[in-house]
Each structure stands twice: as structure tokens, then as C-alpha cells.
KOLTIBA-347172 format. One line per 5 residues: number of its first residue (from 0); their letters; for each residue x, y, z of N, C-alpha, C. Coordinates in Angstrom, 1 decimal. Layout:
# residues N
NUM> A> X/Y/Z/X/Y/Z/X/Y/Z; ...
***
This chain:
# residues 180
0> MQTRL> -8.9/-7.0/-13.1/-7.8/-6.1/-12.3/-8.8/-5.0/-11.8; -8.3/-4.2/-12.4/-9.4/-2.9/-12.6/-10.6/-3.1/-11.4; -11.7/-3.8/-12.1/-13.1/-4.5/-11.7/-12.3/-4.7/-10.3; -12.4/-5.7/-9.9/-12.0/-6.3/-8.7/-11.5/-4.5/-7.5; -10.7/-4.4/-7.8/-10.0/-3.0/-7.3/-11.1/-2.3/-6.8
5> VLILA> -12.1/-1.4/-8.1/-13.7/-0.8/-7.5/-14.5/-1.3/-6.6; -14.5/-2.6/-6.8/-15.2/-3.3/-5.7/-14.4/-3.7/-4.7; -13.4/-3.5/-4.4/-13.0/-3.5/-3.0/-13.0/-1.9/-2.5; -12.7/-1.1/-3.5/-13.3/0.2/-2.5/-14.5/0.1/-2.3; -15.0/0.0/-2.5/-16.4/0.2/-2.6/-17.0/-0.8/-1.7
10> LVTSC> -16.5/-1.7/-1.6/-17.0/-2.4/0.0/-16.2/-2.0/1.4; -15.5/-1.2/1.2/-14.8/-0.4/2.2/-15.4/0.4/2.9; -16.3/1.2/1.6/-16.8/2.1/1.8/-18.8/2.4/2.4; -19.2/0.7/2.3/-20.0/0.1/2.6/-20.2/-0.5/3.9; -19.8/-0.6/4.7/-19.5/-1.6/6.0/-20.4/-1.3/6.5
15> VAGAR> -21.4/-1.7/7.0/-22.3/-1.2/8.3/-23.0/-2.0/9.0; -21.8/-3.4/8.7/-21.9/-4.6/9.7/-21.5/-3.7/11.6; -21.4/-4.6/12.2/-21.1/-4.1/13.6/-20.0/-3.7/13.8; -19.5/-2.6/14.7/-18.0/-1.8/14.9/-16.8/-2.9/15.1; -17.4/-4.2/15.3/-16.1/-4.7/15.3/-16.2/-5.8/13.9
20> LCAQT> -16.8/-6.2/13.7/-17.0/-7.3/12.4/-16.4/-6.2/11.5; -17.1/-4.9/11.3/-16.8/-3.4/10.4/-15.2/-3.4/10.3; -14.9/-3.0/12.0/-13.1/-3.0/11.4/-12.1/-4.2/10.8; -12.9/-5.3/11.4/-12.0/-6.7/11.1/-11.7/-6.9/9.2; -13.7/-6.8/8.8/-13.5/-6.4/7.2/-13.1/-5.4/6.6
25> ALAVR> -12.5/-4.5/7.1/-11.6/-3.2/6.7/-10.5/-3.5/6.4; -10.1/-4.3/7.6/-8.5/-4.4/7.8/-8.7/-5.6/6.5; -9.4/-6.7/6.2/-9.0/-7.1/5.4/-9.3/-6.9/3.9; -9.8/-5.6/3.8/-10.3/-5.3/2.7/-8.9/-4.1/2.1; -8.3/-3.4/3.0/-7.2/-2.9/3.2/-6.1/-3.5/2.8
30> GAFVY> -5.8/-5.5/3.2/-5.3/-6.1/2.7/-5.2/-6.3/1.2; -6.4/-6.6/0.6/-6.6/-6.9/-0.6/-6.0/-6.2/-1.3; -6.7/-4.6/-0.6/-6.0/-3.4/-1.9/-4.6/-3.8/-2.0; -4.0/-3.7/-1.0/-2.7/-3.5/-1.1/-2.3/-4.8/-2.5; -2.7/-6.1/-2.2/-2.0/-6.6/-2.7/-2.9/-6.2/-4.1
35> NVLNF> -4.0/-6.1/-4.4/-4.1/-5.5/-6.2/-3.5/-4.2/-6.3; -2.6/-3.5/-6.0/-2.0/-2.5/-6.0/-0.8/-3.4/-6.0; 0.1/-3.9/-5.9/0.8/-5.0/-5.8/0.9/-5.3/-7.4; 0.2/-6.0/-8.0/0.1/-6.2/-9.4/0.0/-4.8/-10.6; 0.4/-4.2/-9.9/0.4/-2.5/-10.8/1.8/-1.9/-10.9
40> VEWPA> 2.8/-2.8/-10.0/4.2/-2.2/-9.3/5.2/-3.1/-10.7; 6.1/-2.3/-10.5/7.2/-3.2/-10.9/8.6/-2.7/-10.5; 9.6/-3.6/-9.7/10.6/-2.8/-8.8/12.0/-3.6/-9.8; 13.1/-2.2/-9.8/13.8/-2.7/-10.1/14.2/-4.7/-9.7; 15.1/-4.7/-11.4/15.4/-6.3/-10.9/16.8/-6.2/-10.1
45> TVLPP> 16.9/-5.5/-9.5/18.4/-5.2/-9.1/17.6/-5.4/-7.3; 16.3/-5.2/-7.4/16.5/-5.1/-5.7/15.1/-6.3/-5.5; 14.9/-7.1/-6.5/13.3/-8.0/-6.4/14.0/-8.7/-8.5; 14.9/-9.7/-7.9/15.5/-10.4/-9.8/13.6/-11.2/-10.0; 13.9/-11.2/-11.2/12.8/-12.4/-11.5/12.8/-14.0/-10.9
50> GNTPL> 11.9/-14.3/-10.6/12.0/-16.1/-10.4/11.1/-16.1/-9.2; 11.2/-16.3/-8.3/11.2/-16.6/-7.0/11.3/-16.2/-6.0; 11.6/-15.3/-5.7/12.4/-14.7/-4.2/11.1/-14.1/-3.9; 10.9/-14.0/-2.6/9.6/-13.9/-1.6/9.7/-11.9/-1.9; 8.6/-11.9/-1.9/8.4/-10.0/-2.0/8.0/-10.0/-0.3
55> RVVVV> 9.0/-9.2/0.3/8.3/-8.5/1.8/7.4/-7.7/2.1; 6.1/-7.7/2.3/5.0/-6.4/2.7/5.3/-6.4/4.6; 5.7/-5.1/5.1/5.6/-5.1/6.2/4.3/-3.8/6.3; 3.6/-4.1/7.7/2.7/-3.8/8.0/3.2/-2.9/9.4; 3.6/-2.0/9.3/3.7/-0.5/10.8/2.3/-0.7/11.3
60> APGPQ> 2.1/-1.5/12.2/1.0/-1.3/12.9/1.1/-1.3/14.5; -0.1/-0.6/15.5/0.3/-1.2/17.3/0.7/-2.0/17.2; -0.2/-3.2/16.6/-0.9/-4.2/17.0/-0.8/-5.5/16.0; -0.9/-6.7/16.2/-1.1/-7.4/15.4/-2.6/-7.2/14.1; -2.0/-7.4/13.1/-3.0/-7.1/12.2/-3.7/-8.6/10.9
65> PQFEA> -4.0/-9.6/12.0/-4.0/-10.9/11.6/-5.7/-10.6/9.9; -5.8/-10.3/10.1/-7.5/-9.5/9.2/-6.6/-9.2/7.5; -6.0/-8.3/7.9/-5.3/-7.2/6.6/-4.0/-8.4/6.4; -3.1/-9.6/7.1/-2.1/-10.7/6.7/-2.9/-11.8/6.2; -4.2/-12.4/6.5/-4.9/-13.2/6.3/-5.7/-13.3/4.6
70> ALAGR> -5.1/-11.5/3.9/-5.8/-11.3/3.1/-4.8/-11.5/2.4; -3.7/-11.9/2.5/-2.8/-11.3/1.1/-1.5/-13.1/1.5; -1.7/-14.2/2.3/-1.6/-15.1/2.7/-1.5/-16.1/1.7; -0.7/-16.9/1.7/-0.7/-18.1/0.0/-0.5/-17.0/-1.0; -0.2/-15.6/-1.1/-0.3/-15.3/-2.3/1.0/-15.3/-3.2
75> SIKGH> 0.5/-14.4/-4.4/1.8/-14.1/-5.2/2.0/-13.1/-5.8; 3.0/-12.6/-6.0/2.7/-11.1/-6.9/3.2/-11.8/-8.3; 4.0/-12.0/-9.6/4.4/-12.4/-10.5/5.6/-13.0/-10.4; 5.1/-14.2/-9.6/5.9/-15.2/-9.5/6.1/-15.6/-8.2; 6.8/-14.0/-7.2/7.2/-13.9/-5.9/5.9/-13.5/-4.8
80> PLVVE> 6.4/-15.1/-4.3/5.3/-15.3/-2.9/5.0/-14.6/-1.7; 3.6/-14.1/-1.4/4.4/-12.4/-0.5/4.4/-13.0/0.7; 5.5/-12.9/1.5/5.7/-12.8/3.2/5.4/-11.5/3.5; 4.6/-11.6/4.8/3.8/-10.5/5.2/3.9/-10.8/6.5; 4.5/-8.6/7.3/4.8/-9.4/9.0/4.3/-7.6/9.9
85> TVHDP> 4.0/-8.3/10.4/3.4/-6.9/11.6/4.3/-6.7/12.2; 5.2/-5.4/12.5/6.2/-4.0/13.7/5.0/-3.2/13.3; 6.0/-2.7/14.6/5.2/-1.6/15.2/6.9/-0.9/14.9; 8.0/-1.4/15.4/9.2/-0.8/15.2/10.3/-0.7/13.8; 10.2/0.9/13.7/11.1/1.1/12.2/12.3/0.3/11.9
90> ERIDD> 13.0/0.1/12.9/13.9/-0.5/13.1/14.2/-2.1/12.0; 13.0/-2.7/11.9/12.4/-3.8/11.3/11.8/-4.0/10.1; 12.7/-3.1/9.6/11.6/-3.1/7.4/13.1/-2.7/7.1; 14.1/-2.6/7.0/15.5/-3.3/6.0/14.7/-3.4/5.7; 14.5/-4.7/5.0/14.6/-5.6/3.5/13.6/-5.9/3.3
95> AHVVF> 12.7/-4.7/3.8/11.4/-5.1/2.6/11.2/-4.3/1.3; 9.9/-5.1/1.0/9.8/-4.0/-0.7/8.5/-3.5/-0.4; 7.7/-3.5/0.5/6.8/-2.9/0.6/6.3/-2.0/1.9; 5.8/-1.1/2.4/6.3/-0.8/3.8/4.4/-0.2/3.7; 3.4/-0.7/4.8/1.5/-0.4/4.5/1.8/0.7/5.7
100> ITADA> 1.5/1.8/6.6/1.8/2.1/7.5/0.0/2.9/7.6; -0.2/1.6/8.7/-1.9/2.2/9.0/-1.9/3.2/9.7; -3.2/3.5/10.1/-3.6/5.4/10.3/-3.3/4.9/11.8; -3.6/3.9/12.5/-3.3/4.1/14.1/-1.8/4.5/14.5; -0.3/4.0/13.2/0.8/4.3/13.4/1.9/5.6/12.4
105> VSLLR> 0.4/6.6/12.5/0.5/7.5/11.7/2.2/7.8/12.2; 2.3/8.5/13.5/2.9/8.7/14.6/4.3/8.2/14.0; 5.0/6.9/13.6/5.8/6.5/12.9/6.1/7.1/10.9; 5.3/7.4/10.6/5.2/7.6/9.2/6.7/8.4/9.0; 7.3/9.5/10.2/8.1/9.6/9.5/9.6/9.1/10.0
110> PVLRR> 9.4/8.6/10.9/10.9/7.6/11.2/11.1/6.3/10.0; 9.7/5.9/9.5/10.1/4.8/8.4/10.0/5.5/7.1; 9.4/7.1/6.8/10.4/7.4/5.8/12.2/7.6/5.6; 12.3/8.1/6.8/14.3/7.9/7.3/14.6/6.6/7.0; 14.4/5.7/7.3/14.8/4.6/7.6/14.9/3.7/6.6
115> IDGRA> 14.5/4.2/5.0/13.5/3.4/3.9/14.2/4.6/2.6; 14.5/6.2/3.0/14.9/7.2/2.2/16.2/6.7/0.8; 15.3/6.8/-0.4/15.9/6.2/-1.9/16.0/5.1/-1.9; 15.6/4.3/-0.8/15.1/2.7/-1.6/14.3/2.3/-2.5; 13.9/1.7/-3.2/13.2/1.0/-4.6/11.6/0.1/-3.2
120> ILTLT> 11.1/0.8/-2.3/10.1/0.3/-1.5/8.8/1.4/-1.7; 8.1/0.5/-2.2/6.0/0.7/-2.2/6.0/0.9/-0.9; 5.6/2.8/-0.9/5.3/3.1/0.7/3.8/3.3/0.1; 2.9/2.8/1.8/1.5/3.4/1.1/1.1/4.0/2.8; 0.2/4.0/3.1/-0.1/4.5/3.8/-2.2/4.9/4.0
125> EQSLD> -2.6/5.4/5.1/-3.6/5.7/5.5/-4.0/6.9/6.0; -4.3/8.1/5.1/-4.2/9.1/5.9/-5.3/9.6/4.4; -5.5/11.4/5.4/-6.0/12.0/4.9/-5.7/12.9/3.3; -6.5/12.5/2.1/-6.2/12.9/0.8/-6.0/13.8/1.0; -6.7/15.1/1.6/-6.4/16.0/1.7/-5.3/16.7/1.6
130> TPVDT> -4.3/16.2/2.3/-2.9/16.9/2.8/-1.8/16.2/1.8; -1.0/16.9/2.1/0.2/16.2/0.7/0.4/15.0/1.4; 0.7/14.4/-0.2/0.9/12.5/0.0/2.8/12.5/0.1; 2.4/12.1/1.0/4.1/11.9/1.7/4.9/10.1/1.6; 3.8/9.8/1.1/4.6/8.2/0.8/3.6/7.8/-1.4
135> IVALG> 4.3/6.8/-1.5/3.6/6.7/-3.2/2.7/6.2/-3.3; 1.5/5.6/-2.2/0.2/6.0/-2.5/0.0/5.7/-1.2; -1.3/7.6/-0.9/-2.0/7.2/0.0/-3.5/6.8/0.2; -4.1/6.0/0.9/-5.6/5.2/1.2/-6.0/6.1/2.1; -6.8/6.7/1.8/-8.3/7.4/2.7/-9.6/7.1/2.2
140> IKDAK> -10.1/8.4/2.8/-11.4/8.6/2.8/-11.9/10.1/1.8; -12.3/10.1/0.2/-12.8/11.6/-0.3/-14.2/11.2/-0.1; -15.4/12.4/-0.1/-16.0/12.3/-1.1/-16.9/10.9/0.4; -17.1/11.1/1.2/-17.7/9.7/1.5/-17.2/8.3/1.0; -16.2/8.0/0.3/-15.6/6.9/-0.8/-14.7/6.7/-0.4
145> LAFSV> -14.0/5.7/-0.3/-12.8/5.6/0.1/-12.3/5.4/-1.2; -11.0/6.3/-1.5/-10.1/6.6/-2.7/-8.5/6.3/-2.4; -7.8/6.3/-3.2/-6.3/7.0/-3.2/-6.1/7.2/-4.3; -4.4/8.3/-3.7/-3.6/9.0/-4.3/-2.3/8.6/-3.9; -1.6/8.7/-5.4/-0.5/8.0/-6.5/0.2/9.3/-6.5
150> NLDLA> 2.1/9.0/-6.1/2.3/10.4/-5.8/3.9/9.7/-6.9; 3.3/9.6/-8.2/4.2/9.7/-9.0/6.0/9.4/-9.1; 5.9/11.1/-9.1/7.1/11.6/-8.3/8.0/10.5/-7.4; 7.4/10.3/-6.8/8.5/9.4/-5.4/8.8/8.2/-6.1; 8.1/7.3/-6.8/7.6/6.1/-7.3/9.3/6.2/-8.7
155> DDVGL> 8.9/7.4/-8.8/10.5/7.4/-10.1/11.2/8.0/-9.5; 11.5/8.4/-8.3/12.9/8.6/-7.6/13.6/7.3/-6.6; 12.7/6.7/-6.6/13.4/5.1/-6.6/13.1/4.1/-6.8; 12.7/4.3/-8.9/12.9/3.6/-9.6/11.5/2.6/-9.6; 10.9/2.7/-9.0/9.7/2.1/-8.8/8.7/2.5/-10.1
160> QIAPN> 8.2/1.4/-10.9/7.6/1.6/-12.3/5.7/1.3/-12.2; 4.6/2.3/-11.5/3.5/2.3/-11.8/2.6/2.3/-13.0; 1.8/1.3/-13.3/1.2/0.7/-14.2/0.4/1.6/-14.7; 0.6/2.0/-15.8/-1.2/3.7/-16.1/-2.2/3.2/-15.9; -2.8/1.7/-15.2/-3.7/1.4/-15.3/-4.3/1.9/-13.8
165> LLKLA> -3.5/1.7/-13.3/-3.9/1.4/-11.5/-3.3/3.5/-11.8; -2.8/4.1/-12.0/-3.2/6.1/-12.2/-4.2/6.4/-12.6; -5.5/5.6/-13.6/-6.1/6.1/-14.3/-7.6/5.9/-12.8; -7.4/5.0/-11.5/-8.2/4.8/-10.7/-8.3/5.6/-9.8; -7.1/5.8/-9.1/-6.3/6.9/-8.5/-7.4/8.5/-8.3
170> KNVKT> -7.3/8.7/-7.5/-8.4/9.9/-7.4/-7.2/11.3/-7.4; -5.9/11.7/-6.8/-5.3/12.6/-7.3/-3.9/11.1/-7.7; -3.0/12.2/-9.0/-1.7/11.6/-9.2/-0.6/13.1/-9.2; 0.6/12.6/-8.3/1.2/14.1/-8.6/2.4/13.1/-9.0; 2.4/14.3/-9.8/3.7/14.0/-11.0/4.6/14.9/-11.6
175> SRGKR> 5.6/15.1/-11.7/6.0/16.5/-12.8/6.1/15.7/-13.7; 5.4/15.1/-14.3/6.1/14.2/-16.3/4.7/15.4/-16.7; 3.9/15.9/-16.1/3.1/16.3/-17.1/2.0/16.6/-16.6; 0.8/17.4/-16.5/-0.5/17.7/-15.6/-1.5/16.6/-15.9; -1.5/15.7/-14.7/-2.5/15.2/-15.0/-3.7/15.1/-14.2
***
């Protein structure tokens, strides 16, 4: 699983085809990245009961994200089938387990975070990794490579468990548990 995540990160940073094809490939790779991250997260049983309860992934973006959605289509996480929806309105994220905010929708970050405050929802965004991470996982470019940061304090606050194997791959981990 770690090797696959590293390969996905490498693919995004080495995209050299035409701009449109590269953008489509980047969206698909972001979807694959999110899928791989989901394998390292545990939700409280009260939020995602054992069994085949669907795991709802909401992509906040200004328009459709078919390549991102295709990367998750037909997949499941620990027996939970993924249901993916792209929205532009933060009002439509209420029953999500995962919210991914694209770089094009970063202006909606604050309304989204207010809407889901305190709930066990995995939040991911595309942003500069040089700025404070307001979501649980931030995906960005660092030293000309795709990288990600994890805010473990935010995950702890909402009851999500992040596996140590994911934390080992993160460029930065924010935590008050001890120095990382």
C-alpha cells in the first residue's frame, strides 16, 4: 500500500503530456491518492458501522470531476462501497464521511469547515504545504514534488484514527502527542 501511494505521488509530479491530458491525469491521480489515504483511516463505529454501509466521498469543486470520480468508481474501503459526489454548495456535504476540497474551490474552505465542525469527517484539500493545514490532510507541491501533510490533532479532535504507516509518508505531521 505504501509503495502504491509513493508511485501515485511520483506520477502526479512527472506529468509531462499535453496540458489538458495532464490535467485529466492529475485529477485521476488525486482520486487514487484519496482512495489510498482512505485505507489508512478508521472512523468511529457510530459514524461508519461495520458492514457494507456506503462511505460517502464529497468533492467540493466548481464543476464536475469525472476523472476523480472514475478513480473511485466501483471501489470499497474495508467492505464499505464508495459513493462519490461532486458539489459546489457546502450545504450538500452533511452526510459525508470524506470531503475533498479542490484547489479551484479553496474559497469554500471556511464555509465547508464551519458546516462540518466537530464531526468525524476526513477533510482533505489541495493547498500550499507552507501554510498552516486547516484540514486533516493537505495535498500540495513541496520541493517540486507532490507531498502531503497530516494534522493529527484535527483527526484526534473528531475521533478519526490515522494509521502510523500513512504518517511515515507525510511531509509534515502536526501533533501535540509529541514531536514528529
